[in-house]
C-alpha positions, 0 to 999 in steps of 0.5 A: 539526553535519553529518548524518554527525555527527548520525547518529554521535551517534544511533548511539552513543546508541542502540547499534544501527546500524540505528536511526540510519535509523529514526524510532521512536515508541511506539503502543498497538495492540489485540491481541484483547481486550488493549492492547499497547504497541509501537514502530513505525518510521514511516520504514519505508514511503514512505507514512508520510512523505507522510501525516505532518503537518509544521510545520502543513502539511497531509498530502499523503495523506488517511487513506483513501488512506494506509489503502488503501496499508497494506492493500495492503501487508498483503495483499502481505506475507501473500501471500508474493510477496516474492522469496527472498534465501536458500535455503528449508529448509522440509521441507514443500516436499520432500513429494511426491504419488504422482507424486513431485512437489508444487507450491509452491501445494499448501503454501500456507494459505487465509490466503495464498491469500486474501491473493493473491486480494485483492491481485489483485482490488485491482490489477485494479480500479485498472488497469495504469496504477496497479498498477505504482506501487502495487506499487513504493512500497506493497509493495516500499517503493521511494522516489519518486526510485527509481521515477522513475529506474527508469521514467525519469519526470520529477521529482516525477511519481511523487508525483502518480501515487501520489496518483491511484493511492491514490485509486483504491485507496481507492475499491476498498476503500471503494466509495461507496454507490450514488447517493451521488456519481453525479448522477441521470440523469432522462432519455436524449434523442435528436434533437429531444427537449425536456424538459418544464418543471417547475412548482412 
């Protein structure tokens, strides 16, 4: 059976056209003090396919890297920075000040402003070399091949750069305790300095 035929059978079985492109699984999440059953599309984010283990193979991303990417995406969603595809019918956007004008930022909640600040801090911390690939893949949900075509990168380079970017992002969200990973520097020396030998 071809892929087209398999997609057709899946569409007939489910009855929803879009579901043939989804990979749905049931999960239990905690909402407040209650546990609630939800259905999650694991194919929605490009990170999901890189994080899942298949046929005994180790996941390409570590749990910390995957969580960092999802956290960045969550802040991006809450920050309301996704471009609009339709007109806004929000009546609050037409409310004016005494001078007759009101900016869009005046209508944003503290939650939105907080998400924008966290997003800006994260992207500034990883630097401009990594921020663009994180935005494209984690926030705008572009595929690796699409990013390589748009940026004219070599094949499979986006996957390697994404791994490094997520590693830097994970360090931003979970900084190591001081002295945990850095070697202790005992002495800075100049010129003809010679260290003293330790005797035990």
